[in-house]
N, C-alpha and C positions, 0 to 999 in steps of 0.2 A: 372122313378120310384122315387117318392119323398116321404119323410116321414115328419110327423109333430113333431117328437121327436127332441129335441135339439141336435145339432151336437157336437162331442167331440173336434173338431178342433176349435181353437181360431180365431176369426176374420171372420168366414164364416157366412153370414146371409142368403144366398140363399140355396136352396135345392141342394143336390149333387147326382151325379150318380156314381156308383162304377167303371164303365168302363173307364171314361175319366178324372179322377181327378188327376192332376200332384202332388198336395200337398200330397195326400195319398201315392203315389208311393215314394215320397221323404221321407216321414215319415217312411215308411217301410224300406227303405235303411238305414236311420240313426239308426234305431233300430238294424239292423243287424250289423252295424259298432260298436255300443256300446257293443253288445254281444261279438264280437270278441275281443275288447279291454279289456273287463272284464276278459276274459279267460287267458290273458297273465299276469302271475304273477311269481315272483321268488319263491325259496324254502321256504322263510320265509313268503310268502303271500303278499309281497309288489310288486308294479309295477316296472318293470325294469327301471334302469336309462339310460338315453341317453348318449352315449359317445361323446367326443370331445367338443370343445368350443361351447358356446351358439351362435346360429346364430344371426346376427345383426337384431334387431327387425324391423328396417327400413333401408333396404339396399339402397344404393345410386342408383338412377335410371339413373342419368346422371353425367358426369364429373363435371359439374357446381355445382351440389349438393354436391359432394364429396369435392370440393374446398371450398364451403361455410362451410361445417362441419369442415374442417381443420382450416379455419380462425376462426371459433368460438372457437375451442379447444385452439388455440394459444392465442386468446383474453382472455379466461378464465385464462390461465396460467400467462399471463402478468398482469392481474388484481390481481391475488393472490400475485404475486411478489410485485406489487405496494402497496397493502394493508399491506404486511409484512414490506416493507420499511417504510410506514407511522407509523406503530406500533412501529418500532425501533426508529424512529424520536421522537415519543411521549415520549418514555422512556428516551431518551437522554435529551430532553427538560425538563422533570420532574427533572432529576438529576441536570441540570443547574439551574433550578428554586430553588431547595432545597439548592444548594450551594450558590446561590445569597442571599437567605433569611438568611442563616447562616452568611454570610459575613456582611449583613446589621445589624443583631443583634449584631455581634461582634463590628462593628463600632459605633452603638448606645451606647453600654456599654462603649466603649473607650471614646466616646464623653462625656458621663455623668461623667466618672472619671476625665477627664480633666477639665470639668466645676467645679467639686467639688474641685479640686486642686487649680484652680484659685480663687474660693471663699475663701478657707482656707488662701490664701495669700493676700486677700483683693483686688483682681483684679476682676472687674465686667466682666462677660463673654460677648462677642459681641452678639448683637441681630441678629438673623437669618434674612436674606433678606434685611438688611439695609446697606449693604456694609461694614460690619465689617471686612470682609476678606481683602478688599482692603487697609484699614487703617493698618492692621497688617503687610501687605507685604511692605508697604511704610516705616513704622517705623523701626528704627534700632533695631535688635534683642538684642543688648547689653543693651538697655534701659529696656527691660523686666526684666532682672535680677535685675536691680536697683529697679524697682517697686515692685518686688516680695520679696524684702528684702534679696537678696543674696542667693537664692536657694542653 
């Protein structure tokens, strides 16, 4: 017994018979289950909550899979600890950098003041990179006082 009318089931292109269609039987069973689930409601009209912890969505099928999951968990924990340690190190290095910059600025200011002091007393400042530091260490420091006019 076939009909030319379109079928209500999706994906069926051939004609169906009512006595041997497993899809129709499954659909009827699903409709009965849905009707039963819809009737279960609490006093306020909401579906009842399930008790207990949520089941593992992907339970381990084998011991090997469970060991792999544990290894992944510990790896994630180690990775988080490593990232935290790196972030702490970045903060520490930023503080060291800031301190070094402050020291550099202080030394530049001190150097400028010393050069100005030398200029006021008529002593030319040593040129940077030309070995002026070596000459100063070889000379007798008492001679500096004489050149400066008896500071």
